[in-house]
MARKEBA-934220 format. One record per residue (C-alpha): residue in three letters; x, y, z. Coordinates in steps of 0.5 Angstrom, whole numbers, plus 500, padded with zeros to 3 digits. Layout:
BEGIN
ALAXYZ;...
This chain:
BEGIN
MET500499501;ASN506506501;LYS508503494;ASN501505491;TYR501511496;ALA509514492;VAL506512486;LEU501518486;GLY505523489;ALA510521483;PHE504523479;LEU502529482;THR509530482;GLY511529475;THR505533473;LEU507539476;MET513539473;SER511538466;VAL507543466;SER510550462;ALA511556464;PRO506561464;ALA507567460;GLN511573461;THR507579466;ASN508585465;THR503590468;THR504590476;ILE499593481;SER499593488;GLY496598493;SER493596501;VAL485595503;ARG483598508;SER476599513;SER472605513;LEU469604520;THR476602524;ASN480606519;GLU484599521;SER488594515;LEU484588512;SER488581511;ALA485576506;VAL481580502;SER481577495;ILE482582489;LEU481579483;LEU483582475;LYS476583473;GLY474578466;THR480573468;SER481567474;LEU487572477;GLY487573483;THR491574490;PHE489575497;THR491582502;ASP497579507;ASP497580514;ARG498588513;GLY493589508;HIS498590502;PHE498587495;LYS501586490;ILE498583484;THR501582476;SER498580470;SER500580462;GLN494585461;SER496593459;PHE492599464;PRO486600465;VAL484594468;THR479593473;LEU480589480;VAL474586484;PHE475586492;SER471582496;SER470580503;VAL466577508;GLY462582512;PHE464587507;ALA460590500;ASN464588494;LYS468593490;GLU470594483;VAL476598481;THR479601475;VAL486602476;SER490606469;SER497606471;ASP502602476;GLN501607482;ALA499604489;VAL492604491;ASN489605497;ILE482601498;VAL477602503;LEU470597503;ASP465599507;PRO462593512;VAL455591512;SER451585514;ALA454579513;LEU448575516;ALA446568511;GLN451571506;ASP456566508;VAL457560502;VAL458553504;VAL460546500;SER459541503;ALA452541502;SER452539496;ARG460539494;LEU458545490;PRO459553493;GLU453557494;ARG450560499;ILE449558505;LEU440560504;GLU441556498;SER443549502;PRO438543499;VAL439540506;THR439543513;ILE447546514;GLU450551519;ARG457554519;VAL461556524;SER466562521;THR473565523;ALA469571527;ASP464566530;ILE471562532;ARG474569535;ASN468571538;THR467565542;ALA466563549;SER469558549;PRO476556550;ASN477551545;TYR474552537;TYR472545537;ASP467546542;ILE463551539;VAL460546535;GLY455545541;THR452550541;LEU450549533;LYS443547533;GLY441540533;VAL448538536;ASP449535542;ILE456533545;THR459528550;THR465529555;SER469523556;SER474528559;PHE478534557;ALA480534551;PHE476529548;LYS468531545;THR464527541;PRO459531537;SER453527535;THR447530532;ARG440526531;GLY441522536;PHE446516538;ASN450520542;GLY456516545;SER464518545;GLY466515539;ASN459516533;LEU460510529;ARG454515525;PHE458522524;ASN463523519;GLN469529521;LEU473530515;VAL479536516;ASP481539509;GLY478532505;MET480528511;ASP476523514;ASN480523521;GLN477517525;ALA483513528;PRO484506524;ALA482502529;LEU478506532;ASN473507526;PHE470514529;SER474521529;ILE477523536;GLY475530536;SER481535536;LEU486531538;ILE488531532;GLY488536526;LEU488543526;THR491547530;GLU486552533;LEU489559528;ASP490554523;VAL482553522;GLU478557517;SER471555518;MET466548519;GLU460547515;LEU456542518;LEU451538516;PRO446534521;GLY443527518;ALA444522513;SER450524509;SER452517506;ALA450519498;LEU456525497;TYR460522504;GLY460515504;SER459510510;GLY458513517;GLY455519515;MET448516517;ASN447522522;GLY451528520;THR458530517;LEU463535520;LEU467538516;ILE473543518;ASN477546514;SER484550515;LYS487557511;ASN490557506;PRO497561506;PHE496564499;LYS491568503;TYR492568511;GLN498570511;GLY504572517;LEU505570524;SER499570529;VAL499568536;GLN495566542;VAL495565548;LYS491562554;GLN491560561;GLY486559565;VAL484554572;ASN479549573;HIS476544579;ILE475550583;GLY471548589;SER472541586;ASP472534590;GLN475531585;HIS482536586;LYS485542588;ALA484548583;ALA489547577;PRO492550572;TYR490550565;TYR495551559;ASP493552552;TYR499556547;SER499556540;LEU501560533;ARG501560526;PHE507561520;ALA504563514;LYS509566508;LYS508567500;LEU513567497;SER512568491;GLU505568486;LYS506561485;PHE509558492;ALA507559499;PHE508555505;LYS505555513;ILE506551520;GLY504551526;ALA504548533;GLN499548538;TYR500546546;ILE494543551;LYS495542558;ALA490541564;GLN488537570;ASP483533568;TRP476531570;GLN475525573;GLY470519574;THR467520581;ASP461515580;GLU462510585;ARG454508584;ASN452500584;VAL452497578;LEU448491576;ARG452488570;ASN449483565;ASN456484560;VAL452487554;LEU447493558;SER448495565;SER444498571;ILE444502577;LYS442498583;PRO442499590;GLY448499595;ASN455501597;ARG461496598;GLN459496605;SER452494604;ASP452489597;PRO458484598;ASN458484591;TYR459491590;ASP462493582;GLY462501583;VAL461505576;ASN468508576;VAL471504581;PHE475497577;GLY477491579;ASP470490583;GLU468487576;ALA471480579;SER465477582;ALA463470584;SER457466586;MET459463594;ASN454457593;ALA456456586;LEU464457589;ALA462451594;GLN460447589;ALA465447586;VAL470446591;ARG466440592;ALA466436586;THR474437586;VAL475435594;GLN470430592;GLY475427586;SER481429588;SER482421591;PRO478416595;GLN480418602;ALA477425600;ALA471422597;ALA470418603;GLY471424608;VAL465428604;ALA461421605;GLY462422612;VAL460430612;ASP452428608;ALA451422613;MET453426619;VAL449432615;ALA443427615;GLY443425622;GLY442432625;ALA449433627;THR451441629;PRO458444625;GLN462444632;GLN460436632;ILE461435624;ALA468439626;GLY469435632;ALA469428628;PHE475430622;GLY479435627;ALA484429626;ASN484431619;PRO486438619;ALA486439612;PHE480436611;LEU476442616;GLN478447611;TYR472444606;LEU467443611;PRO464450610;PHE463449603;LEU461442605;ILE456443609;PRO451448606;THR452444599;SER449436602;ALA444433599;ALA441431604;PRO434432605;ASN434434612;ASN440440611;GLN438446615;TYR444449612;ARG443449605;GLY442456606;THR448459609;PHE450462602;GLY443463598;GLY444466592;GLN449471594;SER455473590;VAL461477592;SER466481588;ARG473483590;THR475490591;GLY476495586;TYR481501584;GLU477508584;GLU478510577;GLN483516580;TYR489511582;LEU488507575;VAL488513569;ASP493518568;TYR489525569;GLY494529566;ALA491532560;TYR495534554;ASN495534547;ALA501537543;ARG499539534;PHE503540529;SER502542523;ALA505544516;GLY503545509;LEU506547502;ASN503549496;TYR504551489;LYS501555483;ILE502551477;THR497555474;ASN492561476;ASP487554474;LEU491548477;GLU495549485;ALA498543489;SER499543496;PHE502538501;LEU499537508;GLY501534513;TYR499534520;TYR501530526;GLY498530534;ILE500526540;GLY496527547;THR494523553;SER486524555;VAL480517556;TYR473516554;THR468511555;GLY467505550;ALA466498554;ASP471500559;ARG474507560;TYR481507556;ALA486511558;LEU490514551;LYS496516554;ASN501518549;PHE496517542;LYS500520537;ILE496519529;GLY499522523;GLN495525517;TYR498527511;LYS496529505;LEU498531497;GLU493533493;LEU492537486;ARG486542485;SER483545480;LYS477550478;ASN472543476;TRP476537479;PHE482534484;LEU485529486;ARG487527492;GLY491521496;TYR492520504;THR494517511;THR493517516;GLN497512521;GLU496510527;ASN501509534;SER496507540;GLY503510544;ASP502507553;SER494506552;TYR491502556;THR483500559;ALA482501566;THR478495568;THR485490565;ALA489494568;ALA486493576;LEU485486574;PHE492486573;ILE493490580;ASN488484584;ASN491478582;ALA498481582;TRP497480590;LYS492474590;ASP488471584;ASN481471584;THR481463585;THR486464593;TRP482470594;PHE474468593;GLN475460596;GLN478464602;TYR473469602;SER467463601;GLY470460607;THR471465611;TYR464467611;GLY461459611;ALA466458617;ALA463465621;ARG455463620;LEU456456621;GLY460457627;LEU466454625;LEU470460625;PRO476460630;GLY476464636;ALA468466635;GLY467460641;GLY461457636;ALA456462635;ALA455464628;LEU455471626;PRO450475624;ASP450475616;ALA453483616;GLN459481621;ALA460475616;HIS461479610;ALA466485614;THR469478617;ALA470475611;ARG472480607;ALA478483611;VAL480476611;ALA481475604;GLU484482603;THR490481607;GLY496483603;ARG491487599;LEU496492595;LEU494500596;PRO495506591;GLY501509592;SER505504596;PRO511501591;GLU509495591;PHE502498588;LYS506502584;ALA511497581;ALA503491580;PHE501498575;ASP507499572;GLN508491570;ALA501491568;LEU502498563;ASN508495559;LYS504487559;ASP500488553;ILE493486553;ASN493478550;ALA499476555;ASN493478560;GLY496485562;ALA493491560;ARG497495554;PHE495495547;ALA500496541;ASP497498535;LYS499502528;SER494501525;ALA493505518;LEU488508512;TYR490509506;HIS485514501;TYR485516494;GLU479519492;GLY477524485;GLN472528482;TYR469532476;ASN465538475;PHE462538468;SER459543469;GLU462548463;LYS462541457;ILE454539459;ARG451546459;PHE444544462;ALA445542469;GLU450542473;VAL454534474;LEU459533478;VAL462526479;GLY467523483;ALA471516485;THR474513492;PHE478507495;ARG480506501;ARG485501504;TYR486500512;SER491496515;LEU489493522;ASN496493526;SER494491533;GLN499485534;GLY494481537;THR491487543;ILE485489539;PHE484485533;ALA485478531;ASP492479527;THR497476530;THR500473524;GLY500480521;PRO496486519;ILE489486516;GLY487489510;ILE480491508;ASN479495501;GLU473499500;TYR471503493;GLY466508491;GLY463512487;TYR459517485;VAL454522480;GLN450529481;VAL446533477;GLN443539480;LYS438544475;ARG436550476;LEU429551473;LEU423557472;LYS429563473;ASP431560479;VAL425559483;LEU426553484;LYS433547484;LEU433541484;THR438536485;GLY439529485;SER445524486;ILE447517488;ARG453513491;TYR455506490;ASP461502495;LYS462496496;ASN466493502;GLN471487500;ASN466482507;PHE459485505;GLU455486500;GLY456493496;ARG451499497;PHE447505494;THR445510498;PRO441516493;ARG439523495;PHE435528492;SER432535494;ALA429541492;LEU429548493;VAL423552492;LYS425559493;VAL417563495;ALA421569496;GLN428573495;ASP432570500;ASN426566503;ASN426559502;ILE423552502;ARG428546502;LEU424539501;SER430532501;TYR430525501;GLN437522503;THR439515505;ALA445513508;TYR450507510;ARG454504514;PHE458498514;PRO460495520;SER467498524;THR474495523;GLN473492530;ASP465489528;GLN469485523;TYR475484526;ILE476485533;ASN479479538;LEU480483544;LEU481480551;THR478486556;GLY480482563;GLY480474565;ALA475471562;ASN471476558;ARG473477550;LEU470482546;ILE469477538;GLY468481530;GLY462478526;LEU464476521;PRO463468518;GLN470466520;PHE470467527;GLU464463529;THR468457526;PHE474459529;PHE471459536;GLY468453535;PHE461457535;ASP458451530;LYS459446534;ASN460449542;PRO455453542;GLY455459547;TYR448461552;THR445468552;SER447472558;GLU441473562;SER440466560;VAL447463564;VAL445469570;ALA437466571;TYR440458571;ARG447461577;ASN442464580;SER438458581;VAL444453582;GLY446457587;ALA439457590;GLY441449590;THR435448585;PRO438447578;ASN435447572;PRO439447566;ALA432448561;LEU434455562;LEU440456558;LYS438459552;ALA443457545;ALA445463542;THR446464536;PHE452467530;SER448470525;LYS451474518;ILE451482519;LYS451487514;PRO451494513;GLU447498517;THR442502513;MET436508514;LYS433513510;SER430520512;PHE425524509;GLU426532511;ILE423539510;GLY426546512;TYR426553511;LYS430557512;ALA429566510;LEU433573512;ILE428578514;SER429585512;LYS437583512;LYS436582520;LEU433576522;LEU436568519;ILE431563521;ASP431556520;VAL426551521;TYR427543519;GLY423536521;TYR425531520;TYR423522520;SER427517518;ARG428509519;TYR433504521;GLU434499520;ASP439493521;PHE441496527;ILE448493529;ALA449491536;ARG453486540;VAL450480545;ALA454477551;VAL454470550;ALA457464556;ARG461457554;GLY464452559;GLN471453559;SER473444558;GLY469445551;ASP465440550;PRO459442550;ALA455435554;ARG459440560;ALA455446559;PRO451445566;ILE458443570;ASP462449566;LEU457454567;ALA455453574;SER462457576;PRO465463572;PHE471460573;THR470454569;SER466458564;ASN468464557;ASN464469556;TYR464473549;SER461479545;PHE460477539;VAL457483533;VAL449481531;THR444486527;SER438487530;PRO432485523;THR428491527;PRO426497524;VAL425503528;LYS423511527;GLY426516528;ILE422523528;GLY424531529;TYR425537529;GLY430544530;ILE428552530;GLY434556530;LEU435564530;GLU439570529;TYR437577530;TYR441584529;VAL439588534;PHE441594533;ASN448598535;ASN453592533;TYR448586538;VAL448579536;LEU442575538;ASN441569537;ALA437562540;ASN435555537;PHE431549540;PHE431542537;SER428535539;ASP430528537;GLN425521538;LEU425515536;GLN419511536;ASP416504535;VAL421501539;PRO420494541;THR421493548;GLY428489549;LEU431492543;ILE437496546;THR438502541;PHE443507544;PHE439512542;ASN441518549;ALA439524546;PRO435527550;LYS428530549;TYR428537548;ARG434542549;PHE436549547;ASN441554546;VAL441562547;GLY446567546;LEU448575545;GLY454578543;ASN457585540;SER463585538;ASN465592538;LEU461595544;TYR465600546;ARG472602542;GLY475595542;ILE471592548;GLY466585546;PHE463581550;ASN459573549;LEU454570552;ASN451564551;TYR447558555;ARG446551553;TRP440547556;GLN438540555;ASP433535559;LYS435528562;ILE436522559;ASN435515559;TRP442513558;GLU443508554;GLY451504553;THR455498554;PHE459500559;GLY453502564;ALA445505563;GLY442509568;GLU439516568;VAL444523566;PRO440529569;ALA438534566;TYR443540565;GLY444547564;THR451552562;LEU453557561;ASP458560558;ALA461568557;MET467572555;ILE469578555;SER474582550;TYR479588549;ARG481588542;VAL486593540;SER487595534;SER494598533;ILE497593534;ARG492588531;SER491584537;MET486581542;PHE485581549;LYS479575553;LEU477573559;GLY473568559;ALA469561562;THR465556560;ASN461553566;LEU461560568;THR457558575;ASN461552576;ASN455547576;TYR458541575;TYR455535571;ARG456529568;SER454528560;ALA453521558;PHE454514563;GLY461513568;ASN463520565;PRO465524568;GLU463531571;VAL465538568;GLY466543572;GLY467550570;LEU474552567;TYR476560566;TYR481563563;ALA484568560;SER486570553;PHE491574549;ALA492573541;TYR497577536;ASN492577527;ILE488573528;PHE483578525;
């Protein structure tokens, strides 16, 4: 694959060298551009020689120079967002000084992502949101990426300080497989995860020119994954945005926090771009962010079933089988009665003498002997005495009055809080570079590189510690007026990443293995309840006291956080791969992508016709720590193509757009995704839009090939047919987790019922699909009020989900009832299935933006998403609040350079469903605010700001940390 990428590079290089030199120029025009309102110099103003494609931009000082073969006089066209266009006729080579008049920029944005063609945002055929450079400059959010959360229809799931996941139209979670994120046309997903990791990689803040968000289906143009939305982030071209830009932010979080004392926050970034000639420009950038991360401190009790866990009453003191949400290692759990049964079987089969001893115990129980009498009878055999707390309660004697000693009680090991297992020293360093070369006025070549490294945490089926996680993205592109060719690669390195659960399980087993711990606990508890505990004088202890005594005995030797022994065990877990019973990932997966597009509009006059094609290859290389790739990397090929036709009718009153895309993954059947839309102009700047859209997503790389041991005997496996054969499910079936729990409860109650066990089916998986109908209205009224309303109806089919099963370790199907009676003699698996049950989704939203007076801008949005007709028992992981809204007020120049911005966001409660756990996430609201001071003379801005100003700690998802206020001050130079 590297060879193929080199071929593309050679092709692009050859193209550059084969283009003939441009004609000699003989006219040079130079000058400057300023604002008529503030008299400030204006950078990035477009200057075009009228009637040609020749143009340039003002530099960071507002200066420009343009050369042409035309003789005087010539006409220049000046344009910039927020200013009226101006045409100026130049008759000599004397410098020209241009003044542009500010105008309202409301709804004047030009977007590309909605149809891959430039069009006014008012005329987009589908719902779209846009964030401009000015929006980023004036936001109260400390990070440009956080602005997405203020847009209509968007939810943000915060797994940690630096790991934030946007979602639209439901299915919220940490890592969204139904949402695409493209940076300069590059899909910036992590290849091993198949979802974007937010802003951990990609652009530095000073290099972001704009963001465009497409809520809803977008697969017809952007391929697999765009079922519920696509976010496109665009960088600044070095020809247009030049000079040195610097930004320094410092602040504090954890104010008044129980998590941690107040901690500093740092965010330093710079960008430098230079146009060396009319042909060549470059840019470099860097950003470094460091903060004390938000901490997962939820210690509520979880009832786990290995698919969808839920909250139950109790804590470590009141529930012997306690399993804390953000406590790890306590996932190791066992039924005391099942363990006692296993001990009985082991002792009975160990020797004829032992079998005779067991029979003797049963005879004495049948004869009505007390535990003390039985112990006295075997006093001469101290080695056998230790088994009495297991043998007496499990005796099958009909009149055994001690049979209920253990009852159905399970117990768990004592875990470790998340703060002792996860590195909360969050940091993120990003570096970027770009080279741009204009081969002709209409053809530009570029090379872009983005590299990011950082430490963060995200919530999936576990709390995953991304420590020193690295990703690089590198792109070569040729772009002309009507076509482009690009190739890029994403290179991932998991660094020192690991899972909290496996680390905790490793530590616990380092000082005492599970078998020994559970035997000590159950044996001590049984002895305490039977009056056999040494030093108790033959008295039977109450249940709570017996549990406390048992845990104290089993915990002897426990490694305490902060001790050298704990650190040594922890380091050993992190230095050992997860497939070798450690906790560390060793992933170096990669993605290679090639894409081209041609616009035939100049050749086909009756309509605008776009044609495009893509090829993608995943190279999964986790060395067996995530995927089934122990023998070498796994390759997955995907390819696709699309056609779009757009036609304006009835004197531009009606704009029709139709597109269709075909995509094929080597492991699945190909998919067609058509899209049709109509835009109707009902009046000037008043448009109604109608659309029918389809979308899909292929099962992710993990859905296909994962083979991950998540701790103990728990394994996640892929859903491809070869996994059924490799693990032998076709000959030795697994049983559903629900039925295994029911069966173990019957064993614990002393009435084993194998009929409760239900075999699971390993079925063929296929792509998930969605069809959506949408109607919307967008209007600009009196050049002051922008209204945008939408409503949609969607139908989802072939949900991709996971089921959990258990199977005996013996490998003998006939022994399933014996093996499954105990977690110590069974293995747990989770594999992917496709649900045939369709589900309907409906939603609506309204957004308002109003230019009040004197530069005041008021904005508000309200939106809702819901699922309907969800069958009982179907877990959808929809996780969308029923209602949400944002309200904002701002003024970028309130008085002599002073500006401010306020935004309040509220969202309804959520009944959260996730593989990490399920439970209610309460409703919450947050207020972000900032005040700024612009110093035009030094082209700088000072800012004081806060996100979650009221410091109202909230949790955005089950198992995620509580997020408090962040307060900061910043200085920025040359960001205008």
